[in-house]
PLY file of the C-alpha trace (Angstrom):
ply
format ascii 1.0
element vertex 156
property float x
property float y
property float z
element edge 155
property int vertex1
property int vertex2
end_header
28.27 -18.18 -6.24
30.81 -19.67 -7.50
32.05 -16.74 -9.41
31.88 -14.51 -7.16
33.65 -17.33 -4.47
36.03 -17.72 -6.87
36.86 -13.51 -7.29
35.54 -14.20 -11.02
38.13 -16.38 -12.21
36.61 -19.44 -13.11
33.07 -19.83 -14.95
32.06 -23.92 -14.32
31.01 -25.21 -17.62
27.53 -24.60 -19.21
27.01 -27.52 -19.52
27.46 -28.20 -14.90
25.98 -24.63 -14.90
22.35 -26.42 -16.83
23.26 -29.33 -14.22
22.35 -27.02 -11.72
20.38 -24.54 -12.70
18.18 -27.62 -13.58
18.32 -29.17 -9.87
17.65 -25.96 -8.41
13.72 -25.47 -10.55
13.50 -29.21 -9.39
13.49 -27.78 -6.26
10.38 -25.16 -6.77
7.98 -26.64 -6.10
9.25 -27.62 -2.51
9.43 -23.57 -1.99
6.90 -23.32 1.03
5.30 -19.81 -0.25
2.07 -18.49 1.52
-0.68 -16.00 0.87
-0.01 -12.92 2.17
-1.97 -12.70 5.92
-0.73 -9.51 8.17
-1.90 -6.18 7.34
2.02 -5.47 6.49
2.67 -8.26 3.64
-1.46 -7.70 2.46
0.51 -3.86 1.75
3.68 -5.58 0.57
1.69 -7.07 -1.60
0.10 -4.37 -3.68
3.42 -2.51 -3.71
4.87 -4.67 -5.17
2.34 -5.36 -7.77
3.32 -1.66 -9.15
6.92 -1.49 -8.14
8.53 -4.98 -8.83
6.43 -7.62 -11.14
7.33 -5.44 -14.35
10.64 -7.68 -14.50
9.33 -10.03 -10.94
6.28 -11.25 -12.80
3.87 -14.18 -10.64
3.23 -16.67 -10.51
8.03 -17.57 -10.66
8.23 -14.22 -9.65
10.85 -13.88 -12.56
10.70 -12.52 -16.09
12.38 -11.59 -19.44
16.23 -10.37 -19.56
16.67 -6.76 -18.78
19.59 -4.58 -19.78
22.43 -3.95 -17.73
22.27 0.22 -17.41
18.33 -0.23 -16.36
19.68 -2.29 -13.06
22.16 -0.25 -13.09
24.69 -2.37 -10.68
28.57 -3.16 -12.51
28.52 -4.41 -16.05
31.16 -6.88 -15.37
29.37 -10.26 -15.53
26.84 -9.24 -18.10
29.91 -8.01 -20.86
32.61 -10.60 -20.01
33.58 -13.41 -23.23
31.61 -15.95 -21.58
28.07 -13.90 -21.63
28.39 -11.07 -23.10
24.33 -10.86 -23.17
24.12 -7.03 -22.24
21.77 -8.08 -20.34
21.19 -9.31 -16.97
18.50 -12.33 -16.19
15.86 -11.67 -13.60
16.13 -13.85 -10.51
12.87 -15.59 -9.59
12.11 -14.17 -5.61
10.37 -17.80 -5.01
12.02 -18.84 -1.34
14.18 -15.02 -1.47
13.63 -15.24 2.77
15.99 -18.29 3.13
18.78 -16.29 0.96
21.60 -15.38 2.16
23.46 -13.29 -0.39
21.49 -11.41 -2.73
22.11 -9.33 -6.09
23.98 -11.06 -9.26
27.99 -10.68 -7.12
26.59 -11.40 -3.92
26.92 -7.98 -2.34
23.70 -7.72 -0.63
22.71 -10.42 2.68
19.91 -9.74 3.57
16.42 -8.25 2.07
16.27 -5.55 5.13
19.86 -4.18 3.76
18.37 -4.18 -0.41
16.04 -1.69 0.91
18.32 0.05 3.30
18.44 3.79 1.91
22.42 4.01 2.05
22.68 1.07 0.29
23.63 3.34 -2.43
25.63 5.78 -0.44
29.07 6.58 -0.70
29.55 5.95 3.10
27.92 2.44 2.92
30.16 -0.91 3.08
28.70 -3.44 1.95
29.87 -7.16 2.26
32.34 -7.06 -0.34
33.59 -3.35 1.38
32.43 -0.87 -0.75
29.54 1.02 -1.64
26.81 -1.32 -3.55
25.86 0.34 -7.07
22.67 -0.46 -9.18
19.52 -2.02 -8.21
17.47 1.35 -7.01
14.28 -0.27 -6.79
11.84 0.12 -4.27
14.00 2.61 -2.10
12.16 5.56 -3.19
9.85 4.40 -1.58
8.21 5.50 2.57
10.21 3.66 5.29
6.80 1.81 5.96
6.52 0.95 2.35
10.04 -0.67 1.86
9.13 -2.82 5.39
5.67 -3.84 3.95
7.49 -4.86 0.78
10.20 -7.08 2.70
7.19 -8.53 4.74
5.70 -9.64 1.28
8.50 -10.56 0.06
9.31 -13.18 3.34
5.44 -14.71 1.75
7.45 -15.82 -1.37
0 1
1 2
2 3
3 4
4 5
5 6
6 7
7 8
8 9
9 10
10 11
11 12
12 13
13 14
14 15
15 16
16 17
17 18
18 19
19 20
20 21
21 22
22 23
23 24
24 25
25 26
26 27
27 28
28 29
29 30
30 31
31 32
32 33
33 34
34 35
35 36
36 37
37 38
38 39
39 40
40 41
41 42
42 43
43 44
44 45
45 46
46 47
47 48
48 49
49 50
50 51
51 52
52 53
53 54
54 55
55 56
56 57
57 58
58 59
59 60
60 61
61 62
62 63
63 64
64 65
65 66
66 67
67 68
68 69
69 70
70 71
71 72
72 73
73 74
74 75
75 76
76 77
77 78
78 79
79 80
80 81
81 82
82 83
83 84
84 85
85 86
86 87
87 88
88 89
89 90
90 91
91 92
92 93
93 94
94 95
95 96
96 97
97 98
98 99
99 100
100 101
101 102
102 103
103 104
104 105
105 106
106 107
107 108
108 109
109 110
110 111
111 112
112 113
113 114
114 115
115 116
116 117
117 118
118 119
119 120
120 121
121 122
122 123
123 124
124 125
125 126
126 127
127 128
128 129
129 130
130 131
131 132
132 133
133 134
134 135
135 136
136 137
137 138
138 139
139 140
140 141
141 142
142 143
143 144
144 145
145 146
146 147
147 148
148 149
149 150
150 151
151 152
152 153
153 154
154 155
């Protein structure tokens, strides 16, 4: 978010980024996840297992880095002089219900928006003013299935 809020013109030193990451990781124990209980949440959990868990694996709901081309978003960050990894780190979905901004560039403002079919269309204007490209995972599901997936994600 430091990078995004500064129009990608600054990056914190790696030592500070590591310190922030360690602090945020320490908060993981305080997150209030709960077991899915409603029919939609249980259905969403099943959908998550088939559609999302290859990248966001339990119990941390994260995984190995994913090549930029697989995610399909703007590769600028992954190819920057600071990173040069050619990959995106897979964020943990623990606590995703409490996040206000999603995706690497903070262009999605809610879970509902994340699974809105129009999100990647040319007529859609995201938080940053243009169509959001990439991370089309889950968009091929039916409207009911997408709603169930969101209901499950709200339990994490």
